[in-house]
C-alpha positions in Angstrom: -63.3 6.1 -5.6 -61.8 6.8 -9.0 -58.1 6.3 -9.9 -57.8 10.0 -10.5 -59.1 10.9 -7.0 -56.7 8.4 -5.4 -53.6 9.6 -7.2 -54.4 13.3 -6.6 -54.3 12.9 -2.8 -50.6 12.3 -1.7 -50.2 10.0 1.3 -48.2 10.8 4.4 -45.6 8.3 3.2 -45.2 10.1 -0.1 -44.8 13.4 1.7 -42.2 12.0 3.9 -39.8 10.9 1.1 -36.7 13.2 1.1 -35.8 15.2 -1.9 -32.3 13.6 -2.0 -32.2 10.9 -4.7 -31.8 7.3 -3.4 -28.5 7.0 -5.3 -27.2 10.0 -3.4 -28.3 8.5 -0.1 -26.5 5.2 -0.9 -23.3 7.0 -1.8 -23.3 8.9 1.5 -24.0 5.7 3.4 -21.2 3.9 1.6 -18.8 6.7 2.3 -19.6 6.9 6.0 -19.4 3.1 6.4 -16.0 2.9 4.6 -13.0 2.5 6.9 -10.8 4.7 4.7 -13.2 7.6 5.4 -12.7 7.4 9.2 -9.0 6.9 8.8 -9.0 10.2 6.8 -10.9 11.8 9.6 -8.4 10.5 12.1 -5.5 11.9 10.0 -7.1 15.3 9.7 -8.0 15.4 13.4 -4.4 14.4 14.5 -2.8 16.9 12.1 -5.0 19.8 13.4 -4.4 18.8 17.1 -0.7 18.5 16.6 -0.5 21.8 14.6 -2.2 23.5 17.6 0.0 21.8 20.2 3.3 22.1 18.3 2.8 25.0 15.8 6.6 25.6 15.3 7.4 21.9 14.9 4.6 19.9 13.5 2.8 22.5 11.4 5.8 23.5 9.3 6.6 23.0 5.6 9.8 21.1 6.6 7.8 18.6 8.7 5.2 18.2 6.0 7.9 17.4 3.6 9.5 14.8 5.9 6.1 13.1 6.7 5.1 12.8 3.1 8.5 11.6 1.9 8.8 9.0 4.7 5.4 7.4 4.2 5.7 7.4 0.4 8.2 4.5 0.3 6.0 2.3 2.5 2.8 3.3 0.6 4.3 2.3 -2.7 5.1 -1.2 -1.4 1.7 -1.3 0.4 -0.1 -0.7 -3.0 1.3 -4.0 -4.2 0.5 -5.8 -0.9 -3.1 -4.5 -1.2 -3.5 -6.2 -4.6 -2.3 -9.5 -3.1 -4.5 -9.2 0.0 -7.6 -8.4 -2.1 -7.2 -11.8 -3.8 -7.2 -13.4 -0.4 -3.4 -13.9 -0.3 -0.5 -12.4 1.6 3.1 -11.5 0.8 5.5 -11.5 3.7 8.5 -11.1 1.5 8.1 -7.5 0.4 10.9 -6.3 2.6 13.3 -8.9 1.4 12.3 -8.2 -2.2 13.1 -4.5 -1.5 16.5 -5.6 -0.2 17.4 -7.7 -3.2 16.3 -5.0 -5.6 18.3 -2.4 -3.8 21.4 -4.5 -3.8 21.1 -5.2 -7.5 20.8 -1.5 -8.1 23.7 -0.6 -6.0 26.0 -3.4 -7.4 25.2 -2.5 -11.0 25.7 1.3 -10.6 28.9 0.9 -8.5 30.3 -0.9 -11.6 29.5 2.0 -13.9 26.2 0.8 -15.3 23.8 3.6 -16.2 21.0 4.4 -13.8 18.2 3.4 -16.1 19.7 0.1 -16.9 20.5 -0.6 -13.3 16.9 0.4 -12.3 15.5 -1.9 -14.9 17.6 -4.7 -13.5 16.4 -4.0 -10.0 12.8 -4.0 -11.2 13.3 -7.3 -13.0 14.8 -8.7 -9.7 11.6 -7.6 -7.9 9.4 -9.1 -10.6 11.3 -12.4 -10.4 10.7 -12.6 -6.7 7.0 -12.0 -7.3 7.0 -14.5 -10.1 8.4 -17.2 -7.9 5.8 -16.4 -5.2 2.9 -16.2 -7.7 3.8 -19.4 -9.5 4.2 -21.5 -6.4 0.9 -20.2 -4.9 -1.1 -20.1 -8.1 0.0 -23.3 -10.0 1.3 -25.5 -7.2 -1.5 -24.4 -4.8 0.9 -23.9 -1.9 0.0 -21.7 1.0 0.7 -18.0 0.4 1.8 -17.6 4.0 4.3 -20.4 3.9 5.6 -19.6 0.5 6.3 -15.9 1.2 7.7 -16.7 4.6 10.2 -18.9 2.8 11.0 -16.3 0.1 11.4 -13.7 2.9 14.3 -15.8 4.2 15.6 -16.6 0.7 15.5 -13.0 -0.4 17.4 -11.8 2.6 20.0 -14.5 2.1 20.3 -13.5 -1.6 20.8 -9.9 -0.7 23.6 -10.9 1.6 25.2 -13.2 -0.9 25.0 -10.7 -3.9 26.4 -7.8 -1.9 29.0 -9.9 -0.1 27.9 -8.1 3.0 29.2 -4.8 1.6 27.6 -1.3 1.7 27.3 0.6 -1.6 27.5 4.3 -1.5 29.4 5.2 -4.7 27.0 4.9 -7.6 29.2 5.7 -10.6 28.6 8.4 -13.2 24.8 8.5 -12.8 24.9 8.9 -9.0 23.4 12.4 -9.3 20.3 11.1 -11.2 19.7 8.4 -8.5 20.1 10.9 -5.6 17.9 13.5 -7.2 15.1 11.0 -8.0 15.0 9.6 -4.5 15.9 12.6 -2.4 14.9 15.5 -4.6 11.7 17.4 -4.8 9.4 19.2 -7.3 7.1 22.2 -6.4 8.0 21.6 -2.7 6.9 18.0 -2.7 9.3 15.0 -2.6 9.7 13.2 -6.0 8.8 9.9 -4.3 5.4 11.4 -3.3 4.7 12.4 -7.0 5.6 8.8 -8.1 3.3 7.4 -5.3 0.4 9.5 -6.5 0.9 8.4 -10.1 1.0 4.8 -9.1 -2.0 5.1 -6.8 -4.1 6.6 -9.5 -3.0 4.0 -12.1 -3.7 1.1 -9.8 -6.9 2.5 -8.5 -8.1 3.0 -12.0 -7.1 -0.5 -13.0 -9.0 -2.0 -10.0 -12.2 0.0 -10.7 -12.3 0.4 -14.4 -10.8 -2.8 -16.0 -11.8 -6.4 -16.3 -8.6 -7.4 -14.6 -9.5 -5.3 -11.6 -13.0 -6.9 -11.4 -11.3 -10.3 -11.6 -9.0 -9.4 -8.7 -12.0 -8.6 -6.5 -13.9 -11.7 -7.7 -11.0 -14.0 -6.7 -10.9 -12.6 -3.2 -14.7 -12.6 -2.9 -15.3 -16.2 -4.0 -12.5 -18.0 -5.8 -14.7 -21.0 -6.7 -17.4 -18.8 -8.2 -14.8 -16.8 -10.1 -13.5 -20.0 -11.7 -17.0 -21.1 -12.7 -17.6 -17.8 -14.4 -14.5 -18.1 -16.5 -12.1 -15.8 -14.6 -8.5 -16.8 -15.3 -7.8 -17.1 -11.6 -4.2 -18.5 -11.7 -3.0 -15.9 -14.2 -4.6 -13.0 -12.4 -3.2 -14.2 -9.0 0.2 -14.6 -10.6 0.0 -11.0 -12.0 -0.7 -9.5 -8.6 2.3 -11.1 -7.0 4.5 -9.9 -9.9 3.2 -6.4 -9.5 3.8 -6.6 -5.8 7.4 -7.4 -6.5 7.8 -4.6 -9.0 6.4 -2.0 -6.6 8.7 -3.2 -3.9 11.6 -2.7 -6.3 10.4 0.8 -7.3 10.3 1.6 -3.6 13.8 0.2 -3.2 15.2 2.5 -6.0 13.6 5.6 -4.4 14.8 4.6 -0.9 18.4 4.1 -2.0 18.3 7.5 -3.7 17.0 9.1 -0.5 19.5 7.3 1.8 22.5 7.7 -0.6 23.6 4.1 0.2 22.4 0.6 0.3 23.1 -2.5 2.4 21.6 -6.0 2.4 19.5 -4.9 5.4 17.4 -2.6 3.3 13.7 -3.1 3.9 14.3 -5.2 7.1 11.0 -5.6 9.1 9.2 -3.4 6.6 6.6 -6.2 6.2 4.8 -5.2 9.3 4.4 -1.5 8.3 3.4 -2.5 4.7 0.7 -4.9 5.9 -0.4 -2.5 8.6 -0.9 0.3 6.0 -3.1 -1.9 3.9 -5.2 -3.3 6.8 -5.6 0.1 8.5 -6.7 1.6 5.2 -9.6 -0.9 5.0 -8.3 -3.9 3.1 -10.1 -7.1 4.3 -7.6 -9.8 5.2 -10.1 -12.4 4.0 -10.0 -10.8 0.5 -12.4 -9.1 -1.8 -12.3 -5.6 -0.4 -9.8 -2.7 -0.4 -8.5 0.0 -2.6 -5.6 2.3 -3.5 -6.8 5.3 -1.6 -7.4 3.4 1.6 -3.9 2.0 1.5 -2.3 5.4 0.9 -4.2 7.1 3.7 -3.4 4.1 6.0 0.3 4.8 5.3 -0.2 8.4 6.1 -1.9 7.7 9.5 1.0 5.4 10.6 3.6 8.0 9.7 1.6 10.9 11.3 1.3 8.8 14.5 5.0 8.0 14.4 5.8 11.7 13.9 3.4 12.6 16.7 5.0 10.1 19.1 8.5 11.5 18.4 7.4 15.1 19.1 5.6 14.0 22.3 8.9 12.5 23.5 7.7 8.9 23.4 10.5 6.3 23.4 11.0 5.2 19.7 11.1 1.6 20.9 7.4 1.8 21.7 6.4 2.7 18.2 6.1 -0.9 17.2 3.6 -1.4 20.0 1.4 1.4 18.7 1.5 0.1 15.1 0.5 -3.4 16.4 -2.4 -1.9 18.4 -3.5 -0.1 15.2 -3.5 -3.3 13.3 -5.6 -5.1 16.0 -8.0 -2.1 16.1 -8.4 -2.1 12.3 -9.2 -5.8 12.2 -11.6 -5.4 15.1 -13.3 -2.5 13.3 -13.6 -4.6 10.1 -15.2 -7.4 12.1 -17.7 -5.0 13.8 -18.6 -3.6 10.4 -19.2 -7.1 9.0 -21.5 -8.0 11.9 -23.5 -4.8 11.5 -24.0 -5.4 7.8 -25.4 -8.8 8.5 
């Protein structure tokens, strides 16, 4: 039998090959296996169901505005937490960092300092908290859990000492700028949401398109291998903790502008919601996996569920139970996905 005769007669296997390119198949499989995809489906399904059940309450422009504004503050902090967790670390001090930054902002503005100078001081305070965490963890090789647990307590104490246990609600000549930034809106969407979207796109692009982003994933995937290939592990890890502190400070500025006041209790217990948003969105607590979109949609799901529980008349004291159950479910889902891939 000649070669021409053999090639001219297609086999059954050849006929069975689908027209869709293999790359397209892989993209679909990757999308369907991503936790963030199913979280998005859950958000959409919940919103549709609630809009049908409570059309005059849930499915309104006002409620949409409230939901998006409320989750934006947590999501901004969660973006920073996501970077830390991707490297295999954890930051339990994000709420305290928020508190310190908010008090610095309020104290400065109440003494007549301009908004932009005060905001810069607040961001520097957040960066300083992240720098301390990152240096102790990266260069002294201390446990991330222990270090950030310690700075959680230190930060809360600093906020109390700096504020002298006072509330700040008069913010000097630039008060209108602060309140408009945190509590205002543009095109029917809260300003904090626009800022979140900008930050999410920037960080998502940095993770996917830059060498720094590849290094972040490499450290979380296999730190020893990353060191052997020349990745500056200590510097990269330090940078993610600093960024986490900066993002917590930005969230503090926006939250103070929304509330119109600040106390040393700002950000208290926010650590749970921030970490939950990251984990529910698909960030692997062991490191090496996660992204900006998943973190944002995880934050959305928590806020939608919280809003749903309120409308259903569920006691607010039970909300923490539901958040905790979502965290456990997300970790279980991640474990099941890992077993399936093996």
